[in-house]
N, C-alpha and C positions, 0 to 999 in steps of 0.2 A: 779376791775378785779384781780383775783388771778392767780398765775403762777403755773406750775407743781412743781417747786422747793419750792415755798411757801407752797403749799398744802402738799407736802411730809414732810417738816420740821414740819408743824403743826401736822401731824399724828404721826411722830416720837416723838414729845414732849408730846403728849397725847396718846401714844400707848396703855397703860393699859385701858384707857377709851374707846378707839375705839374697843379694843378686847372685852370688857365687853358688849358694845352695839351689836357687831356682835354675840356674844354668846347668846344673848337674842332674836335674831331674830327668828321668829317662825320656819322657815325651818331648821335652825341650831339647835335649841332646840329639835325639833322633831327627827332629825337624831341622835343627841347626846344621847337623851333618849333611842332610839332604841339600839344604840351601847352599852350603859351602861347596859341595861336590858338583852342583848343577848350574849355579848362576853364571859361571864362566862359560858355559856352553851356549848361553842365550845371546843372540846377536840382534834380535828384532823385537818390536812390541808384540807382533803376532805370536812369536814363539813364547814370549813371557806370559802373555794373557792366556795362551793355550796350555800352559803347564799349571794345573790346579794347585799342586803342592807349593811351587815357588811363589805363585801369585798370592796364595793364602797366607804364606809366611810373611811376604812383603806387606800385604795389606794389614795384617795383624800388627806388624812392627810399627806401622804408622797410624794405628788407631782406627783403621778403616775395615777391620775384619768382617763387619756386617755387610760390606759391599761386594763380597766375593761373587755373587751371581749377577752383578750389574756390569757385565763385560763391555757393553757398548759405552757406558760412561767412562770406565777405566781406560779403554782404548782411546777415546776422544781426549781425555785429560793428558794421557801420555803423548799422543800425536801432537797436540798443540803446545806442550811444554809450559814454560813459565816466562819466556822472554817478552812476549807481548802483554801489555796491560789488559787486553781483551781476551786473553787465553782463558779457557774455562777454569783451570785450576786457580787462577787469580781472581775469578769472580764468584766462586763458590764460597758460602759463608764459613765452611769448615776449613780452617787453615791447614789441616793435615793433608788436604789434596795438593796444595802447593808444595809442601815438603816431599810428598810422595812423587809428584811429577819431576821435581828437581833431582831426587835420588835415583830415579829410574829413567834418566835421559840416555837412551841408547846411542845417541849421536855424539855424546861426549867422549873424548879420548884421553882426558887427563885423570887426575886423582878423583874427580867427581863421577867418573863413569861407574855404572852399577857393578862392574866386575873388578873394580880396583880394590885393593886390600883395605883402604880407608873406608870406602863405601860399604863393603861387606861387614866390616867391624861395627860401623854405625848401625846398620840394619840389625845385626845380631844383638847389639846392646839394647836397641829399641824393643826388639822382640822379647828379650828377657825381662825388660822392665814392664812391658804390657802383661806378660804372663804372671809376673810377681804381683802386680796390681789385681789381676783377675783372681789369683789364688787367695790373696788376702781378703778380697771382696767376698769370696765364698764363705769365709768365716765371719766377716764383719763388713757389711757394705759401707759403713762409715769410714773405715780405713781406706778402702779402695777410692772413695770419693776424695778423701783428704790427700792421698798420694797423687791422684790425678790432678787435683787442683794445684798442688805444689809444683807439679811438672809443667802444667799448661798455663797457669795464670800469668806468668811473666811474658807470655807471647801475645796476650790480649791487648788490642789497640783501640777497640771501641765496644760499646755495649751490645751491638748486634751480634758480635761473636759469642757473647755469653748466651744470648737468646737462641742462637743457632746450635749450641752445644748442650745437649740434654744433661750431661754430667755437671758441667759448670753451672748451668741454670739451677739444678737441684741443690748444688752446694751453696750457691748464693741465697736461694730460698730458705735453706736450713739455717744458715748463719744469721740472716736477718729476720727469721721467723715469718716469712712471707707465704701466703697461701699459693698453691700451685696455679691458681687462676690469675695471679698477678701478672704473669707474662703475657696474658691475652691482651 
């Protein structure tokens, strides 16, 4: 019998192999192939938000998959970008919005442009990682939370970010044996 901790350690010790297996799963390969074939054709926020498959892939890659139907918010985040401290992406408690807005800055012309090979590779790696976490979570939610925590915790700069992220909050509550009402 294995434990959550043992399974998590095994995954972390063999992470590259797990990521490769995940990337080769038919659903992930199909979604990635579509993304690769079509992101270069997109030149505007309107085109991007209007392409459900591309937008879904990108949102999932940045941990925002549940926002797929919130097109007005997505459009506003992308239009405002991240350069102003008052930009929506910079004020939202979920730091993934800022990463998403920076990654899909359609006015960029350098290696940070969404159609650059570096940007595409980053989005693909993020998508594969998100899918790996989700698949591991289907078998054991504790592993998904541990993987998520290991990936996201280094980016936390204040306690409000923990409260704003349900997965981080659940992990902290579990680690410290806090009741779910403690965050209220």
